[in-house]
Every structure is written in C-alpha cells, then in structure tokens.
All heavy atoms as TSV, in Angstrom:
chain	resi	resn	atom	element	x	y	z
A	1	MET	N	N	0.840	-1.169	0.000
A	1	MET	CA	C	0.000	0.000	0.000
A	1	MET	C	C	0.882	1.228	0.000
A	1	MET	O	O	1.620	1.449	0.938
A	1	MET	CB	C	-0.883	0.005	1.230
A	1	MET	CG	C	-1.899	-1.097	1.223
A	1	MET	SD	S	-3.118	-1.045	2.569
A	1	MET	CE	C	-2.202	-0.536	3.963
A	2	ARG	N	N	0.816	1.975	-1.005
A	2	ARG	CA	C	1.586	3.211	-1.053
A	2	ARG	C	C	0.918	4.276	-0.197
A	2	ARG	O	O	-0.281	4.256	0.017
A	2	ARG	CB	C	1.686	3.705	-2.491
A	2	ARG	CG	C	2.538	2.827	-3.352
A	2	ARG	CD	C	2.645	3.389	-4.721
A	2	ARG	NE	N	3.449	2.492	-5.523
A	2	ARG	CZ	C	3.886	2.781	-6.705
A	2	ARG	NH1	N	3.602	3.922	-7.256
A	2	ARG	NH2	N	4.619	1.930	-7.369
A	3	GLY	N	N	1.715	5.207	0.246
A	3	GLY	CA	C	1.176	6.339	0.979
A	3	GLY	C	C	0.773	6.041	2.409
A	3	GLY	O	O	-0.080	6.727	2.948
A	4	ALA	N	N	1.351	5.023	3.021
A	4	ALA	CA	C	1.035	4.733	4.413
A	4	ALA	C	C	1.534	5.877	5.287
A	4	ALA	O	O	2.597	6.426	5.068
A	4	ALA	CB	C	1.679	3.420	4.846
A	5	ARG	N	N	0.720	6.254	6.259
A	5	ARG	CA	C	1.088	7.332	7.174
A	5	ARG	C	C	2.025	6.797	8.253
A	5	ARG	O	O	2.005	5.600	8.538
A	5	ARG	CB	C	-0.173	7.898	7.812
A	5	ARG	CG	C	-0.946	8.752	6.834
A	5	ARG	CD	C	-2.174	9.315	7.482
A	5	ARG	NE	N	-3.287	8.635	6.805
A	5	ARG	CZ	C	-4.421	8.309	7.342
A	5	ARG	NH1	N	-4.675	8.604	8.591
A	5	ARG	NH2	N	-5.352	7.702	6.664
A	6	PRO	N	N	2.844	7.652	8.855
A	6	PRO	CA	C	3.737	7.204	9.922
A	6	PRO	C	C	2.946	6.465	11.001
A	6	PRO	O	O	1.874	6.899	11.404
A	6	PRO	CB	C	4.337	8.498	10.467
A	6	PRO	CG	C	4.255	9.449	9.318
A	6	PRO	CD	C	2.984	9.075	8.579
A	7	GLY	N	N	3.472	5.339	11.442
A	7	GLY	CA	C	2.829	4.545	12.468
A	7	GLY	C	C	1.863	3.500	11.928
A	7	GLY	O	O	1.453	2.612	12.647
A	8	GLU	N	N	1.469	3.598	10.662
A	8	GLU	CA	C	0.579	2.607	10.081
A	8	GLU	C	C	1.380	1.415	9.589
A	8	GLU	O	O	2.531	1.551	9.194
A	8	GLU	CB	C	-0.186	3.184	8.879
A	8	GLU	CG	C	-1.262	4.140	9.235
A	8	GLU	CD	C	-2.047	4.582	7.999
A	8	GLU	OE1	O	-1.531	4.453	6.878
A	8	GLU	OE2	O	-3.151	5.046	8.187
A	9	GLU	N	N	0.741	0.251	9.621
A	9	GLU	CA	C	1.390	-0.925	9.054
A	9	GLU	C	C	1.421	-0.771	7.550
A	9	GLU	O	O	0.418	-0.460	6.930
A	9	GLU	CB	C	0.613	-2.191	9.398
A	9	GLU	CG	C	1.040	-2.813	10.675
A	9	GLU	CD	C	0.446	-4.193	10.827
A	9	GLU	OE1	O	0.625	-5.033	9.926
A	9	GLU	OE2	O	-0.199	-4.404	11.847
A	10	ARG	N	N	2.570	-0.998	6.972
A	10	ARG	CA	C	2.686	-0.880	5.520
A	10	ARG	C	C	2.101	-2.112	4.830
A	10	ARG	O	O	1.469	-1.996	3.797
A	10	ARG	CB	C	4.156	-0.701	5.137
A	10	ARG	CG	C	4.350	-0.447	3.676
A	10	ARG	CD	C	5.818	-0.135	3.399
A	10	ARG	NE	N	6.071	-0.203	1.989
A	10	ARG	CZ	C	6.027	0.820	1.158
A	10	ARG	NH1	N	5.733	2.009	1.606
A	10	ARG	NH2	N	6.284	0.663	-0.116
A	11	PHE	N	N	2.318	-3.290	5.405
A	11	PHE	CA	C	1.833	-4.521	4.799
A	11	PHE	C	C	1.091	-5.344	5.843
A	11	PHE	O	O	1.542	-5.458	6.973
A	11	PHE	CB	C	2.993	-5.354	4.246
A	11	PHE	CG	C	3.853	-4.594	3.286
A	11	PHE	CD1	C	5.163	-4.292	3.610
A	11	PHE	CD2	C	3.365	-4.184	2.061
A	11	PHE	CE1	C	5.968	-3.580	2.734
A	11	PHE	CE2	C	4.161	-3.478	1.185
A	11	PHE	CZ	C	5.457	-3.176	1.512
A	12	SER	N	N	0.008	-5.936	5.445
A	12	SER	CA	C	-0.751	-6.788	6.348
A	12	SER	C	C	-0.006	-8.100	6.565
A	12	SER	O	O	0.432	-8.728	5.596
A	12	SER	CB	C	-2.119	-7.065	5.747
A	12	SER	OG	O	-2.797	-8.027	6.504
A	13	PRO	N	N	0.124	-8.545	7.823
A	13	PRO	CA	C	0.805	-9.827	8.084
A	13	PRO	C	C	0.131	-11.004	7.385
A	13	PRO	O	O	0.785	-11.994	7.098
A	13	PRO	CB	C	0.731	-9.972	9.598
A	13	PRO	CG	C	0.445	-8.610	10.121
A	13	PRO	CD	C	-0.273	-7.877	9.037
A	14	CYS	N	N	-1.167	-10.899	7.105
A	14	CYS	CA	C	-1.857	-12.021	6.467
A	14	CYS	C	C	-1.305	-12.302	5.070
A	14	CYS	O	O	-1.454	-13.402	4.556
A	14	CYS	CB	C	-3.366	-11.790	6.416
A	14	CYS	SG	S	-3.902	-10.517	5.279
A	15	TRP	N	N	-0.647	-11.342	4.441
A	15	TRP	CA	C	-0.061	-11.569	3.119
A	15	TRP	C	C	1.102	-12.548	3.193
A	15	TRP	O	O	1.454	-13.170	2.214
A	15	TRP	CB	C	0.424	-10.276	2.502
A	15	TRP	CG	C	-0.655	-9.290	2.191
A	15	TRP	CD1	C	-2.009	-9.515	2.213
A	15	TRP	CD2	C	-0.483	-7.941	1.826
A	15	TRP	NE1	N	-2.673	-8.372	1.889
A	15	TRP	CE2	C	-1.767	-7.380	1.638
A	15	TRP	CE3	C	0.620	-7.136	1.645
A	15	TRP	CZ2	C	-1.966	-6.061	1.264
A	15	TRP	CZ3	C	0.419	-5.818	1.270
A	15	TRP	CH2	C	-0.856	-5.298	1.075
A	16	PHE	N	N	1.729	-12.654	4.358
A	16	PHE	CA	C	2.933	-13.462	4.499
A	16	PHE	C	C	2.726	-14.727	5.327
A	16	PHE	O	O	3.576	-15.594	5.324
A	16	PHE	CB	C	4.053	-12.629	5.136
A	16	PHE	CG	C	4.276	-11.342	4.413
A	16	PHE	CD1	C	3.928	-10.136	4.992
A	16	PHE	CD2	C	4.800	-11.331	3.136
A	16	PHE	CE1	C	4.121	-8.941	4.318
A	16	PHE	CE2	C	4.982	-10.144	2.451
A	16	PHE	CZ	C	4.651	-8.948	3.048
A	17	THR	N	N	1.615	-14.819	6.044
A	17	THR	CA	C	1.338	-15.991	6.865
A	17	THR	C	C	1.249	-17.223	5.972
A	17	THR	O	O	0.574	-17.209	4.951
A	17	THR	CB	C	0.020	-15.803	7.643
A	17	THR	OG1	O	0.149	-14.646	8.458
A	17	THR	CG2	C	-0.292	-17.004	8.498
A	18	GLY	N	N	1.965	-18.273	6.358
A	18	GLY	CA	C	1.932	-19.508	5.582
A	18	GLY	C	C	2.901	-19.529	4.420
A	18	GLY	O	O	2.807	-20.379	3.540
A	19	SER	N	N	3.852	-18.594	4.403
A	19	SER	CA	C	4.862	-18.586	3.342
A	19	SER	C	C	6.213	-18.201	3.940
A	19	SER	O	O	6.286	-17.686	5.045
A	19	SER	CB	C	4.486	-17.609	2.228
A	19	SER	OG	O	4.550	-16.269	2.683
A	20	LEU	N	N	7.266	-18.473	3.181
A	20	LEU	CA	C	8.591	-18.069	3.633
A	20	LEU	C	C	9.436	-17.629	2.446
A	20	LEU	O	O	9.241	-18.087	1.321
A	20	LEU	CB	C	9.279	-19.194	4.415
A	20	LEU	CG	C	9.421	-20.550	3.738
A	20	LEU	CD1	C	10.809	-20.710	3.177
A	20	LEU	CD2	C	9.161	-21.624	4.766
A	21	ASP	N	N	10.346	-16.704	2.728
A	21	ASP	CA	C	11.269	-16.224	1.688
A	21	ASP	C	C	12.238	-17.341	1.337
A	21	ASP	O	O	12.821	-17.951	2.234
A	21	ASP	CB	C	12.089	-15.031	2.184
A	21	ASP	CG	C	11.260	-13.809	2.482
A	21	ASP	OD1	O	10.110	-13.745	2.022
A	21	ASP	OD2	O	11.760	-12.912	3.184
A	22	ILE	N	N	12.425	-17.598	0.040
A	22	ILE	CA	C	13.397	-18.621	-0.354
A	22	ILE	C	C	14.532	-18.046	-1.185
A	22	ILE	O	O	15.560	-18.683	-1.327
A	22	ILE	CB	C	12.727	-19.796	-1.101
A	22	ILE	CG1	C	11.946	-19.305	-2.322
A	22	ILE	CG2	C	11.842	-20.584	-0.153
A	22	ILE	CD1	C	11.398	-20.433	-3.178
A	23	ALA	N	N	14.357	-16.846	-1.725
A	23	ALA	CA	C	15.443	-16.212	-2.486
A	23	ALA	C	C	15.169	-14.720	-2.600
A	23	ALA	O	O	14.023	-14.300	-2.755
A	23	ALA	CB	C	15.553	-16.823	-3.879
A	24	GLU	N	N	16.226	-13.944	-2.535
A	24	GLU	CA	C	16.121	-12.504	-2.746
A	24	GLU	C	C	16.378	-12.213	-4.215
A	24	GLU	O	O	17.334	-12.726	-4.804
A	24	GLU	CB	C	17.127	-11.754	-1.880
A	24	GLU	CG	C	17.013	-10.265	-2.020
A	24	GLU	CD	C	17.981	-9.507	-1.127
A	24	GLU	OE1	O	18.747	-10.141	-0.377
A	24	GLU	OE2	O	17.963	-8.272	-1.201
A	25	ILE	N	N	15.513	-11.397	-4.801
A	25	ILE	CA	C	15.661	-11.023	-6.210
A	25	ILE	C	C	16.472	-9.735	-6.318
A	25	ILE	O	O	17.207	-9.518	-7.253
A	25	ILE	CB	C	14.283	-10.824	-6.876
A	25	ILE	CG1	C	13.444	-12.085	-6.739
A	25	ILE	CG2	C	14.429	-10.430	-8.330
A	25	ILE	CD1	C	11.993	-11.896	-7.113
A	26	GLY	N	N	16.321	-8.878	-5.320
A	26	GLY	CA	C	16.969	-7.571	-5.312
A	26	GLY	C	C	15.923	-6.485	-5.238
A	26	GLY	O	O	14.734	-6.722	-5.490
A	27	CYS	N	N	16.336	-5.286	-4.860
A	27	CYS	CA	C	15.427	-4.129	-4.776
A	27	CYS	C	C	14.205	-4.423	-3.916
A	27	CYS	O	O	13.071	-4.116	-4.290
A	27	CYS	CB	C	15.003	-3.665	-6.157
A	27	CYS	SG	S	16.362	-3.099	-7.172
A	28	ALA	N	N	14.409	-5.060	-2.758
A	28	ALA	CA	C	13.331	-5.385	-1.813
A	28	ALA	C	C	12.305	-6.354	-2.387
A	28	ALA	O	O	11.154	-6.342	-2.008
A	28	ALA	CB	C	12.652	-4.117	-1.316
A	29	SER	N	N	12.718	-7.210	-3.313
A	29	SER	CA	C	11.839	-8.219	-3.909
A	29	SER	C	C	12.358	-9.610	-3.563
A	29	SER	O	O	13.562	-9.829	-3.455
A	29	SER	CB	C	11.789	-8.064	-5.424
A	29	SER	OG	O	11.238	-6.815	-5.770
A	30	TYR	N	N	11.421	-10.554	-3.425
A	30	TYR	CA	C	11.763	-11.909	-3.003
A	30	TYR	C	C	10.916	-12.938	-3.742
A	30	TYR	O	O	9.849	-12.616	-4.253
A	30	TYR	CB	C	11.485	-12.093	-1.501
A	30	TYR	CG	C	12.277	-11.166	-0.636
A	30	TYR	CD1	C	11.812	-9.898	-0.321
A	30	TYR	CD2	C	13.508	-11.549	-0.140
A	30	TYR	CE1	C	12.555	-9.035	0.463
A	30	TYR	CE2	C	14.259	-10.703	0.647
A	30	TYR	CZ	C	13.778	-9.439	0.951
A	30	TYR	OH	O	14.521	-8.589	1.720
A	31	TYR	N	N	11.392	-14.164	-3.753
A	31	TYR	CA	C	10.563	-15.298	-4.104
A	31	TYR	C	C	10.084	-15.877	-2.788
A	31	TYR	O	O	10.863	-16.043	-1.856
A	31	TYR	CB	C	11.343	-16.363	-4.880
A	31	TYR	CG	C	11.674	-15.966	-6.289
A	31	TYR	CD1	C	12.987	-15.802	-6.694
A	31	TYR	CD2	C	10.668	-15.753	-7.231
A	31	TYR	CE1	C	13.303	-15.437	-7.990
A	31	TYR	CE2	C	10.972	-15.380	-8.534
A	31	TYR	CZ	C	12.288	-15.223	-8.905
A	31	TYR	OH	O	12.591	-14.865	-10.192
A	32	ARG	N	N	8.774	-16.173	-2.693
A	32	ARG	CA	C	8.180	-16.727	-1.479
A	32	ARG	C	C	7.571	-18.077	-1.787
A	32	ARG	O	O	6.877	-18.239	-2.780
A	32	ARG	CB	C	7.055	-15.830	-0.963
A	32	ARG	CG	C	7.501	-14.468	-0.502
A	32	ARG	CD	C	6.340	-13.642	-0.035
A	32	ARG	NE	N	6.154	-13.300	1.332
A	32	ARG	CZ	C	6.930	-13.472	2.360
A	32	ARG	NH1	N	8.024	-14.102	2.234
A	32	ARG	NH2	N	6.636	-13.050	3.547
A	33	LEU	N	N	7.820	-19.041	-0.931
A	33	LEU	CA	C	7.238	-20.365	-1.064
A	33	LEU	C	C	6.027	-20.455	-0.140
A	33	LEU	O	O	6.143	-20.240	1.065
A	33	LEU	CB	C	8.249	-21.448	-0.685
A	33	LEU	CG	C	7.740	-22.884	-0.673
A	33	LEU	CD1	C	7.249	-23.304	-2.053
A	33	LEU	CD2	C	8.823	-23.823	-0.171
A	34	VAL	N	N	4.874	-20.765	-0.700
A	34	VAL	CA	C	3.655	-20.947	0.088
A	34	VAL	C	C	3.712	-22.353	0.690
A	34	VAL	O	O	3.895	-23.322	-0.045
A	34	VAL	CB	C	2.393	-20.767	-0.785
A	34	VAL	CG1	C	1.134	-20.970	0.044
A	34	VAL	CG2	C	2.385	-19.399	-1.451
A	35	VAL	N	N	3.583	-22.441	2.004
A	35	VAL	CA	C	3.728	-23.737	2.684
A	35	VAL	C	C	2.429	-24.250	3.285
A	35	VAL	O	O	2.379	-25.387	3.754
A	35	VAL	CB	C	4.842	-23.685	3.763
A	35	VAL	CG1	C	6.198	-23.476	3.115
A	35	VAL	CG2	C	4.566	-22.610	4.794
A	36	THR	N	N	1.376	-23.446	3.304
A	36	THR	CA	C	0.080	-23.888	3.812
A	36	THR	C	C	-1.031	-23.375	2.905
A	36	THR	O	O	-0.843	-22.442	2.140
A	36	THR	CB	C	-0.193	-23.361	5.242
A	36	THR	OG1	O	-0.224	-21.936	5.205
A	36	THR	CG2	C	0.849	-23.830	6.226
A	37	GLY	N	N	-2.190	-24.004	3.027
A	37	GLY	CA	C	-3.372	-23.540	2.306
A	37	GLY	C	C	-3.441	-24.020	0.874
A	37	GLY	O	O	-2.629	-24.846	0.432
A	38	PRO	N	N	-4.406	-23.489	0.114
A	38	PRO	CA	C	-4.652	-23.960	-1.250
A	38	PRO	C	C	-3.491	-23.705	-2.216
A	38	PRO	O	O	-3.339	-24.416	-3.189
A	38	PRO	CB	C	-5.889	-23.199	-1.703
A	38	PRO	CG	C	-6.274	-22.283	-0.617
A	38	PRO	CD	C	-5.348	-22.492	0.544
A	39	GLY	N	N	-2.675	-22.706	-1.952
A	39	GLY	CA	C	-1.549	-22.401	-2.836
A	39	GLY	C	C	-0.272	-23.112	-2.450
A	39	GLY	O	O	0.811	-22.783	-2.952
A	40	ARG	N	N	-0.375	-24.097	-1.566
A	40	ARG	CA	C	0.801	-24.809	-1.061
A	40	ARG	C	C	1.694	-25.293	-2.197
A	40	ARG	O	O	1.202	-25.792	-3.204
A	40	ARG	CB	C	0.352	-26.000	-0.223
A	40	ARG	CG	C	1.454	-26.701	0.469
A	40	ARG	CD	C	0.908	-27.786	1.340
A	40	ARG	NE	N	2.021	-28.411	2.043
A	40	ARG	CZ	C	1.899	-29.462	2.786
A	40	ARG	NH1	N	0.740	-30.032	2.936
A	40	ARG	NH2	N	2.963	-29.960	3.387
A	41	GLU	N	N	2.998	-25.134	-2.043
A	41	GLU	CA	C	4.058	-25.493	-2.993
A	41	GLU	C	C	4.211	-24.490	-4.136
A	41	GLU	O	O	5.077	-24.649	-4.978
A	41	GLU	CB	C	3.864	-26.899	-3.566
A	41	GLU	CG	C	4.067	-27.995	-2.560
A	41	GLU	CD	C	4.122	-29.362	-3.209
A	41	GLU	OE1	O	4.378	-29.454	-4.422
A	41	GLU	OE2	O	3.902	-30.342	-2.487
A	42	GLN	N	N	3.399	-23.449	-4.170
A	42	GLN	CA	C	3.527	-22.445	-5.222
A	42	GLN	C	C	4.584	-21.420	-4.814
A	42	GLN	O	O	4.692	-21.050	-3.654
A	42	GLN	CB	C	2.197	-21.730	-5.435
A	42	GLN	CG	C	2.240	-20.685	-6.529
A	42	GLN	CD	C	0.925	-19.938	-6.642
A	42	GLN	OE1	O	0.421	-19.426	-5.659
A	42	GLN	NE2	N	0.393	-19.908	-7.844
A	43	VAL	N	N	5.360	-20.970	-5.780
A	43	VAL	CA	C	6.338	-19.912	-5.540
A	43	VAL	C	C	5.733	-18.609	-6.053
A	43	VAL	O	O	5.281	-18.526	-7.195
A	43	VAL	CB	C	7.674	-20.211	-6.257
A	43	VAL	CG1	C	8.641	-19.052	-6.072
A	43	VAL	CG2	C	8.279	-21.502	-5.727
A	44	GLN	N	N	5.697	-17.604	-5.195
A	44	GLN	CA	C	5.180	-16.293	-5.571
A	44	GLN	C	C	6.330	-15.304	-5.680
A	44	GLN	O	O	7.318	-15.408	-4.956
A	44	GLN	CB	C	4.197	-15.779	-4.521
A	44	GLN	CG	C	2.974	-16.621	-4.353
A	44	GLN	CD	C	2.050	-16.063	-3.285
A	44	GLN	OE1	O	2.470	-15.329	-2.397
A	44	GLN	NE2	N	0.791	-16.414	-3.378
A	45	THR	N	N	6.181	-14.347	-6.559
A	45	THR	CA	C	7.129	-13.245	-6.647
A	45	THR	C	C	6.569	-12.116	-5.793
A	45	THR	O	O	5.465	-11.639	-6.035
A	45	THR	CB	C	7.308	-12.772	-8.100
A	45	THR	OG1	O	7.716	-13.880	-8.891
A	45	THR	CG2	C	8.352	-11.673	-8.189
A	46	ASP	N	N	7.312	-11.725	-4.769
A	46	ASP	CA	C	6.894	-10.686	-3.826
A	46	ASP	C	C	7.635	-9.404	-4.164
A	46	ASP	O	O	8.816	-9.266	-3.892
A	46	ASP	CB	C	7.216	-11.148	-2.408
A	46	ASP	CG	C	6.974	-10.074	-1.357
A	46	ASP	OD1	O	6.605	-8.942	-1.716
A	46	ASP	OD2	O	7.162	-10.380	-0.174
A	47	GLU	N	N	6.923	-8.469	-4.773
A	47	GLU	CA	C	7.501	-7.168	-5.106
A	47	GLU	C	C	6.775	-6.046	-4.370
A	47	GLU	O	O	6.728	-4.912	-4.834
A	47	GLU	CB	C	7.478	-6.958	-6.617
A	47	GLU	CG	C	8.325	-7.983	-7.347
A	47	GLU	CD	C	8.326	-7.816	-8.846
A	47	GLU	OE1	O	7.242	-7.811	-9.446
A	47	GLU	OE2	O	9.426	-7.679	-9.397
A	48	LEU	N	N	6.211	-6.390	-3.210
A	48	LEU	CA	C	5.486	-5.409	-2.413
A	48	LEU	C	C	6.398	-4.283	-1.939
A	48	LEU	O	O	5.975	-3.141	-1.844
A	48	LEU	CB	C	4.824	-6.092	-1.217
A	48	LEU	CG	C	3.688	-7.053	-1.568
A	48	LEU	CD1	C	3.306	-7.882	-0.361
A	48	LEU	CD2	C	2.500	-6.293	-2.101
A	49	GLY	N	N	7.644	-4.591	-1.638
A	49	GLY	CA	C	8.590	-3.575	-1.179
A	49	GLY	C	C	8.897	-2.531	-2.228
A	49	GLY	O	O	9.354	-1.438	-1.915
A	50	CYS	N	N	8.626	-2.850	-3.480
A	50	CYS	CA	C	8.855	-1.909	-4.593
A	50	CYS	C	C	7.573	-1.191	-4.994
A	50	CYS	O	O	7.543	-0.485	-5.992
A	50	CYS	CB	C	9.388	-2.649	-5.817
A	50	CYS	SG	S	10.910	-3.520	-5.538
A	51	GLY	N	N	6.489	-1.447	-4.251
A	51	GLY	CA	C	5.221	-0.832	-4.594
A	51	GLY	C	C	4.415	-1.638	-5.588
A	51	GLY	O	O	3.421	-1.159	-6.109
A	52	ASP	N	N	4.841	-2.867	-5.867
A	52	ASP	CA	C	4.110	-3.716	-6.798
A	52	ASP	C	C	3.247	-4.706	-6.011
A	52	ASP	O	O	2.660	-4.333	-5.026
A	52	ASP	CB	C	5.073	-4.427	-7.750
A	52	ASP	CG	C	5.696	-3.461	-8.750
A	52	ASP	OD1	O	5.057	-2.456	-9.100
A	52	ASP	OD2	O	6.835	-3.715	-9.170
A	53	ALA	N	N	3.205	-5.962	-6.428
A	53	ALA	CA	C	2.283	-6.918	-5.819
A	53	ALA	C	C	2.919	-8.280	-5.637
A	53	ALA	O	O	4.065	-8.506	-6.008
A	53	ALA	CB	C	1.050	-7.038	-6.706
A	54	LEU	N	N	2.132	-9.187	-5.079
A	54	LEU	CA	C	2.479	-10.606	-5.045
A	54	LEU	C	C	1.972	-11.213	-6.343
A	54	LEU	O	O	0.816	-11.008	-6.704
A	54	LEU	CB	C	1.800	-11.315	-3.874
A	54	LEU	CG	C	2.330	-11.051	-2.486
A	54	LEU	CD1	C	1.405	-11.659	-1.444
A	54	LEU	CD2	C	3.724	-11.601	-2.334
A	55	SER	N	N	2.822	-11.932	-7.049
A	55	SER	CA	C	2.420	-12.554	-8.315
A	55	SER	C	C	2.588	-14.062	-8.200
A	55	SER	O	O	3.641	-14.538	-7.784
A	55	SER	CB	C	3.299	-12.052	-9.466
A	55	SER	OG	O	3.239	-10.649	-9.547
A	56	PRO	N	N	1.550	-14.817	-8.576
A	56	PRO	CA	C	1.667	-16.273	-8.521
A	56	PRO	C	C	2.676	-16.787	-9.540
A	56	PRO	O	O	2.892	-16.176	-10.584
A	56	PRO	CB	C	0.259	-16.766	-8.838
A	56	PRO	CG	C	-0.378	-15.643	-9.581
A	56	PRO	CD	C	0.273	-14.386	-9.101
A	57	GLY	N	N	3.279	-17.903	-9.215
A	57	GLY	CA	C	4.257	-18.500	-10.108
A	57	GLY	C	C	4.083	-20.002	-10.161
A	57	GLY	O	O	3.052	-20.531	-9.753
A	58	PRO	N	N	5.098	-20.705	-10.600
A	58	PRO	CA	C	5.014	-22.164	-10.741
A	58	PRO	C	C	5.100	-22.881	-9.396
A	58	PRO	O	O	5.425	-22.276	-8.374
A	58	PRO	CB	C	6.233	-22.494	-11.598
A	58	PRO	CG	C	7.226	-21.430	-11.230
A	58	PRO	CD	C	6.400	-20.187	-11.010
A	59	ALA	N	N	4.859	-24.174	-9.429
A	59	ALA	CA	C	5.067	-25.013	-8.254
A	59	ALA	C	C	6.568	-25.057	-7.959
A	59	ALA	O	O	7.402	-24.861	-8.852
A	59	ALA	CB	C	4.531	-26.420	-8.508
A	60	PHE	N	N	6.916	-25.306	-6.686
A	60	PHE	CA	C	8.307	-25.266	-6.279
A	60	PHE	C	C	9.221	-26.162	-7.109
A	60	PHE	O	O	10.298	-25.702	-7.525
A	60	PHE	CB	C	8.449	-25.604	-4.791
A	60	PHE	CG	C	9.874	-25.589	-4.340
A	60	PHE	CD1	C	10.532	-24.397	-4.126
A	60	PHE	CD2	C	10.576	-26.770	-4.164
A	60	PHE	CE1	C	11.855	-24.364	-3.730
A	60	PHE	CE2	C	11.905	-26.759	-3.762
A	60	PHE	CZ	C	12.545	-25.551	-3.544
A	61	PRO	N	N	8.861	-27.432	-7.401
A	61	PRO	CA	C	9.790	-28.256	-8.192
A	61	PRO	C	C	10.115	-27.644	-9.564
A	61	PRO	O	O	11.260	-27.667	-10.002
A	61	PRO	CB	C	9.061	-29.589	-8.339
A	61	PRO	CG	C	8.142	-29.646	-7.159
A	61	PRO	CD	C	7.715	-28.218	-6.942
A	62	GLU	N	N	9.123	-27.069	-10.215
A	62	GLU	CA	C	9.356	-26.424	-11.520
A	62	GLU	C	C	10.234	-25.184	-11.360
A	62	GLU	O	O	11.152	-24.955	-12.145
A	62	GLU	CB	C	8.027	-26.019	-12.154
A	62	GLU	CG	C	7.133	-27.169	-12.512
A	62	GLU	CD	C	5.725	-26.708	-12.843
A	62	GLU	OE1	O	5.564	-25.598	-13.391
A	62	GLU	OE2	O	4.781	-27.454	-12.533
A	63	TRP	N	N	9.937	-24.374	-10.338
A	63	TRP	CA	C	10.725	-23.164	-10.083
A	63	TRP	C	C	12.182	-23.525	-9.822
A	63	TRP	O	O	13.094	-22.915	-10.367
A	63	TRP	CB	C	10.128	-22.421	-8.881
A	63	TRP	CG	C	10.898	-21.209	-8.478
A	63	TRP	CD1	C	10.763	-19.951	-8.991
A	63	TRP	CD2	C	11.936	-21.132	-7.494
A	63	TRP	NE1	N	11.646	-19.098	-8.367
A	63	TRP	CE2	C	12.368	-19.795	-7.453
A	63	TRP	CE3	C	12.523	-22.067	-6.650
A	63	TRP	CZ2	C	13.376	-19.374	-6.586
A	63	TRP	CZ3	C	13.524	-21.642	-5.788
A	63	TRP	CH2	C	13.935	-20.303	-5.767
A	64	TYR	N	N	12.399	-24.548	-8.981
A	64	TYR	CA	C	13.756	-24.958	-8.620
A	64	TYR	C	C	14.508	-25.482	-9.840
A	64	TYR	O	O	15.671	-25.145	-10.062
A	64	TYR	CB	C	13.688	-26.017	-7.520
A	64	TYR	CG	C	15.020	-26.336	-6.914
A	64	TYR	CD1	C	15.697	-25.402	-6.140
A	64	TYR	CD2	C	15.616	-27.573	-7.107
A	64	TYR	CE1	C	16.922	-25.697	-5.571
A	64	TYR	CE2	C	16.848	-27.872	-6.543
A	64	TYR	CZ	C	17.489	-26.930	-5.778
A	64	TYR	OH	O	18.702	-27.216	-5.230
A	65	GLU	N	N	13.849	-26.286	-10.661
A	65	GLU	CA	C	14.490	-26.812	-11.870
A	65	GLU	C	C	14.865	-25.680	-12.827
A	65	GLU	O	O	15.941	-25.682	-13.414
A	65	GLU	CB	C	13.566	-27.802	-12.577
A	65	GLU	CG	C	14.243	-28.488	-13.749
A	65	GLU	CD	C	13.395	-29.579	-14.363
A	65	GLU	OE1	O	12.561	-30.163	-13.652
A	65	GLU	OE2	O	13.574	-29.822	-15.566
A	66	GLN	N	N	13.989	-24.680	-12.955
A	66	GLN	CA	C	14.301	-23.514	-13.794
A	66	GLN	C	C	15.551	-22.806	-13.281
A	66	GLN	O	O	16.390	-22.378	-14.059
A	66	GLN	CB	C	13.129	-22.534	-13.810
A	66	GLN	CG	C	11.933	-23.010	-14.569
A	66	GLN	CD	C	10.735	-22.083	-14.378
A	66	GLN	OE1	O	10.802	-21.080	-13.652
A	66	GLN	NE2	N	9.631	-22.426	-15.018
A	67	ARG	N	N	15.676	-22.658	-11.967
A	67	ARG	CA	C	16.850	-21.997	-11.389
A	67	ARG	C	C	18.117	-22.791	-11.662
A	67	ARG	O	O	19.153	-22.231	-11.968
A	67	ARG	CB	C	16.700	-21.824	-9.869
A	67	ARG	CG	C	15.537	-20.972	-9.420
A	67	ARG	CD	C	15.719	-19.520	-9.632
A	67	ARG	NE	N	14.960	-18.689	-10.495
A	67	ARG	CZ	C	13.825	-18.822	-11.118
A	67	ARG	NH1	N	13.146	-19.903	-11.064
A	67	ARG	NH2	N	13.311	-17.870	-11.839
A	68	LEU	N	N	18.033	-24.124	-11.541
A	68	LEU	CA	C	19.208	-24.969	-11.774
A	68	LEU	C	C	19.656	-24.922	-13.233
A	68	LEU	O	O	20.833	-24.788	-13.530
A	68	LEU	CB	C	18.909	-26.411	-11.378
A	68	LEU	CG	C	18.782	-26.698	-9.887
A	68	LEU	CD1	C	18.371	-28.152	-9.679
A	68	LEU	CD2	C	20.070	-26.396	-9.159
A	69	THR	N	N	18.721	-25.043	-14.150
A	69	THR	CA	C	19.078	-25.085	-15.571
A	69	THR	C	C	19.491	-23.710	-16.091
A	69	THR	O	O	20.284	-23.628	-17.013
A	69	THR	CB	C	17.937	-25.665	-16.427
A	69	THR	OG1	O	16.757	-24.881	-16.224
A	69	THR	CG2	C	17.660	-27.100	-16.062
A	70	SER	N	N	18.983	-22.633	-15.496
A	70	SER	CA	C	19.354	-21.304	-15.982
A	70	SER	C	C	20.780	-20.922	-15.560
A	70	SER	O	O	21.371	-20.020	-16.109
A	70	SER	CB	C	18.379	-20.244	-15.487
A	70	SER	OG	O	18.489	-20.071	-14.096
A	71	ARG	N	N	21.343	-21.643	-14.605
A	71	ARG	CA	C	22.686	-21.336	-14.118
A	71	ARG	C	C	23.760	-22.170	-14.794
A	71	ARG	O	O	24.927	-21.986	-14.558
A	71	ARG	CB	C	22.748	-21.547	-12.613
A	71	ARG	CG	C	21.689	-20.772	-11.896
A	71	ARG	CD	C	22.225	-20.112	-10.691
A	71	ARG	NE	N	21.131	-19.456	-9.970
A	71	ARG	CZ	C	21.031	-18.155	-9.879
A	71	ARG	NH1	N	21.908	-17.378	-10.426
A	71	ARG	NH2	N	20.046	-17.623	-9.210
A	72	LEU	N	N	23.351	-23.128	-15.615
A	72	LEU	CA	C	24.330	-24.007	-16.277
A	72	LEU	C	C	24.877	-23.382	-17.531
A	72	LEU	O	O	24.358	-22.578	-18.168
A	72	LEU	CB	C	23.688	-25.359	-16.595
A	72	LEU	CG	C	23.226	-26.147	-15.372
A	72	LEU	CD1	C	22.525	-27.426	-15.839
A	72	LEU	CD2	C	24.398	-26.504	-14.490
C-alpha cells in the first residue's frame, strides 16, 4: 500500500502468513514459497517492497528446476 502514514502498518501480516522467503531477487523483492493452504508449494514473486504486488508462479519443483538449468 503506497502512501502509508507514519505509524501505520505498511503490509498486512496475512499476506505473508503460511509462506517463507526462499530467495532474494533484489530491490526489496523476493521469491516466497507458500507452505500452507490452497496455494501450497507455489512460488510467488513478492515485489510489495517496490510498490508492486504478489504474483503467482510455478510449483516449487518447476521453479527450482528452472533456477538450476538457468545457471548451467
């Protein structure tokens, strides 16, 4: 949420509950792995720190394989 006033929460904790950071992309952006709920095993791109959004991505095995093959 842009334009948060001093003392206000910038991000709701519910956006992050049930997920964990698995890689930093840079510029306050991360890949997050959803570990509970209907999106379990999905990797999301978290660009909330840049004023953007959470974007759904592939399942963790696909995401991990993409990372491995892109580095070879």
